[in-house]
C-alpha positions in Angstrom: 3.9 2.4 15.4 1.0 2.0 13.0 -0.4 5.5 13.9 3.1 6.9 13.3 3.2 5.1 9.9 0.1 6.9 8.9 1.7 10.3 9.4 3.4 11.5 6.2 3.7 14.6 4.1 4.1 12.9 0.7 3.2 9.4 -0.6 5.2 8.3 -3.6 4.7 5.1 -5.5 7.9 3.6 -6.8 8.0 0.4 -9.0 10.8 -2.2 -9.3 11.2 -3.6 -12.8 13.7 -5.8 -14.6 14.2 -9.5 -15.5 13.3 -12.3 -13.1 16.0 -13.2 -10.7 17.9 -9.9 -10.6 17.1 -9.4 -7.0 14.1 -6.9 -7.0 12.3 -8.7 -4.1 15.4 -8.7 -2.0 16.1 -5.0 -2.7 12.5 -4.4 -1.5 12.8 -6.5 1.6 16.3 -5.1 2.5 15.1 -1.5 2.3 11.7 -1.9 3.9 12.4 -4.7 6.5 16.2 -5.0 6.5 15.8 -8.6 5.5 17.5 -10.8 2.8 16.3 -14.3 1.8 18.8 -16.4 -0.1 16.0 -18.9 -0.9 13.6 -16.2 -2.2 11.4 -17.6 -5.0 10.3 -15.6 -8.1 7.5 -13.2 -7.3 4.1 -14.3 -8.5 1.9 -11.4 -9.4 2.5 -8.2 -7.4 3.5 -7.3 -3.9 4.4 -4.0 -2.3 5.8 -2.7 1.0 6.1 0.7 2.5 8.7 2.7 4.4 9.0 6.3 5.4 12.1 8.5 5.3 12.8 12.1 6.1 13.8 14.6 3.5 14.2 18.3 4.4 12.2 17.8 7.5 9.3 16.2 5.6 8.1 12.7 6.0 8.1 10.8 2.6 6.3 7.5 2.6 7.4 5.3 -0.2 5.1 2.6 -1.5 7.4 0.3 -3.4 5.9 -2.2 -5.8 7.6 -5.4 -7.0 6.4 -7.7 -9.8 7.6 -10.7 -11.5 10.0 -10.2 -14.5 8.7 -13.3 -16.3 6.8 -12.7 -19.6 3.7 -14.5 -18.5 2.9 -11.9 -15.9 3.3 -9.0 -18.3 -0.5 -8.5 -18.5 -0.5 -6.6 -15.2 1.8 -3.9 -16.4 -0.6 -1.0 -17.0 -2.1 -1.2 -13.6 1.3 -1.8 -12.1 2.7 1.4 -13.6 -0.3 3.6 -12.9 0.5 6.4 -10.6 4.1 5.5 -10.3 6.4 8.6 -9.8 9.6 6.6 -9.7 11.1 3.4 -11.0 14.2 1.3 -10.2 15.2 -0.5 -13.3 17.3 -3.5 -12.0 19.7 -5.8 -13.7 22.2 -8.4 -12.4 25.9 -7.3 -12.8 26.8 -11.0 -13.2 24.3 -11.7 -16.0 24.8 -9.7 -19.2 21.5 -10.7 -20.6 19.6 -9.0 -17.8 21.5 -5.8 -18.7 20.7 -6.2 -22.4 17.0 -6.5 -21.5 17.2 -3.1 -19.7 16.5 -1.4 -23.0 13.2 -3.3 -23.5 12.1 -2.6 -19.9 12.9 1.1 -20.4 10.7 1.1 -23.5 7.9 -0.6 -21.7 8.2 1.9 -18.8 8.0 4.8 -21.1 5.0 3.3 -22.9 3.0 2.7 -19.7 4.2 5.2 -17.1 3.9 8.9 -16.8 6.3 11.0 -18.9 7.8 12.6 -15.9 8.6 9.4 -14.0 12.1 9.5 -12.3 14.1 6.4 -13.4 17.2 5.0 -11.7 19.3 2.2 -13.3 20.4 -0.2 -10.6 23.2 -2.8 -11.1 22.4 -5.3 -8.3 24.5 -8.1 -6.8 27.6 -6.0 -6.7 29.0 -8.5 -4.2 29.5 -10.9 -7.1 32.6 -8.9 -8.3 34.4 -12.1 -9.4 31.5 -12.9 -11.7 31.0 -9.4 -13.1 29.7 -9.5 -16.7 28.6 -5.8 -17.0 31.3 -3.2 -16.6 30.3 -0.3 -14.4 31.4 2.3 -17.0 29.2 0.7 -19.7 26.1 0.8 -17.6 26.9 4.4 -16.4 27.3 5.5 -20.0 23.9 3.9 -20.9 22.3 5.7 -18.0 23.7 9.0 -19.1 22.5 8.6 -22.7 19.0 7.9 -21.4 18.9 10.5 -18.7 18.7 7.9 -15.9 20.5 8.1 -12.6 22.7 5.1 -11.8 23.9 3.1 -8.9 25.3 -0.4 -8.1 23.8 -2.2 -5.1 24.0 -5.5 -3.2 20.8 -6.6 -1.4 22.9 -9.4 0.1 25.4 -7.2 2.0 23.3 -4.0 2.0 25.7 -2.0 -0.2 24.0 1.2 -1.5 20.4 -0.1 -1.0 19.6 2.7 1.4 21.4 5.2 -0.9 19.5 4.1 -4.0 16.0 4.5 -2.4 17.0 7.7 -0.6 18.4 9.2 -3.8 15.3 8.4 -6.0 12.8 9.5 -3.3 14.8 12.8 -2.7 14.8 13.5 -6.4 11.0 12.9 -6.7 10.5 15.1 -3.7 12.6 18.0 -5.2 10.6 17.8 -8.4 7.2 17.7 -6.6 8.1 20.5 -4.2 9.4 22.7 -7.1 6.1 22.2 -8.8 4.3 23.2 -5.7 6.3 26.4 -5.4 5.3 27.2 -9.0 1.7 26.3 -8.4 1.3 27.6 -4.9 -2.0 29.3 -5.5 -3.7 27.5 -2.6 -1.1 28.2 0.1 1.3 25.7 1.5 -0.9 24.0 4.1 -4.1 23.6 2.2 -6.2 20.8 3.7 -6.1 18.6 0.6 -2.4 18.9 0.1 -1.9 15.1 0.8 -4.5 14.2 -1.7 -3.0 16.3 -4.5 0.5 15.0 -3.8 -0.4 11.4 -3.6 0.6 9.0 -6.3 -2.3 9.8 -8.7 -0.7 11.4 -11.7 -3.3 12.6 -14.3 -2.9 10.9 -17.7 -0.6 12.9 -20.0 -2.0 14.4 -23.2 -0.8 13.2 -26.5 2.2 15.2 -27.7 0.3 16.4 -30.8 -2.1 18.3 -28.6 0.2 20.9 -27.3 -1.4 23.8 -25.4 -0.7 27.3 -26.7 1.9 29.1 -24.7 1.0 31.7 -22.1 -2.7 30.9 -21.9 
């Protein structure tokens, strides 16, 4: 199995962000190990897990990082975001404050992460319908205004967890493969293809240093 795990066409780093207690760790464990722990404690520091999926006949290996939402661990952010090509911005549909804080998390993400990162807004704990504090339409409208994709999930009963990760990984793959088609000077199967498509994104240039067109 481990040898099989090492075979992949693309490696994408995806980060989970959002307030503490919104269920990030359980989304991670549900997707990567199909496990859910009701007693899960707040994550201290950072952990990550991997899982591979198939998209268009290609093997996409997702390296999914999870960190604590508490303020006292915020010092790890720049390393945490480095190289991430996707982010799941998670809130708890039963706790409106976690949704209000999405705006701050989004700002932080845009400050620290690559400009082209693919972001999905995730309303977790959709099984708590009777306690819902964040209307679906409100979150969907916020996502549209900020060019985010949107989904509601439940790590507890597995609703949409698979779909959320499949959707964001497929979107990242489409962007990367389109870029490849545009930049296919080296041919499709160049030996360093994996290296160039791994999760190392070069730092973006400041916007005031725009390159002249058509050079």
